[in-house]
N, C-alpha and C positions, 0 to 999 in steps of 0.2 A: 503494500500500500506505500503510496506517495503521497507528500504532505504537498498542498498546492499552496503558492503565494502570489501575490498578486503586486506588480510596481503601481507607483503611484500614479502614472500616466493610463494604466490599464483599469484603474478603480474610477479615474475620472472618465474614461471612456464607457464604462458600465453605467455610470450616473447621468451619462446623455443620452442612454437609448430609451425606448419606449418600454412600457412595463412586460410587454408581451415578448418584444426581442429580449430584453434581459431574463427572462425566465428561461426562453429557450439555450439562449448562451450559457447560463448558467448551470443549466441541466447538460449541455455538451461538457463545460469544464470540469464539472464532478466526476463524470465518466473517467478523466483523464487520470483521476487518483487510481484507479484500479489498473488501467493502460494507457501509458503516456504515448505508445506510438500504434493508435488503433488503426484499421481499415481506414483507408482514406487519409490519413495525413500525406504530408508533403515535408520534405528538406529543404530549406532555403538555400539556395545554391551561391548568392552572392555575399551573403552574412558572413562576418568573420569569425562567427561562433557557430555552435551546433544550435540553429533555431528551425523550427518547425512551425507548420501552420495547418489548423484544420477547418473545414467549414462549419458552418452554423446558418444556414438560409443565405441571405445575401451578405451576411457578414463573416469576417475572418479571424479566427483567435490565433495570435502570435505568440511561442512560447519558446522557452528553453528546458531541456531536461538535464537534471544531474544525477544521473544512474547511481554513482557511488555513493551519495547521501540521499537518495531518494525523496528529491523535491522536483516539483514541476512549477516553474516560475512564468507566469503570465505576463508579457511584455505590452501585447496590444490588443483591444478589440474594436475594429472599424469595418466601416463599409467596404467591400471590396476595390471599390474605386478610389478609395484612401488610403487603404491600409500599408501599402507599399513604398509610401512616400515617406523619404527620410529615414530609412531603417539603419 
């Protein structure tokens, strides 16, 4: 079981979403505690670190996984048109 932590920017991103979208995104994020690299996850190529993304409707969740200490660090939760800017 992995611990899920949020960056401040990811918390702000979640606060800016509607209640329905937030519920769906939180449901997707909570599943990452059991399996941080589920079916459908993509590893980001251009990132300097091991970043992954998973879809939740039109929104993308960008996160890092630290397997040795069992932590999933949620970095961003944004609409698919904005999520990859300034990564």
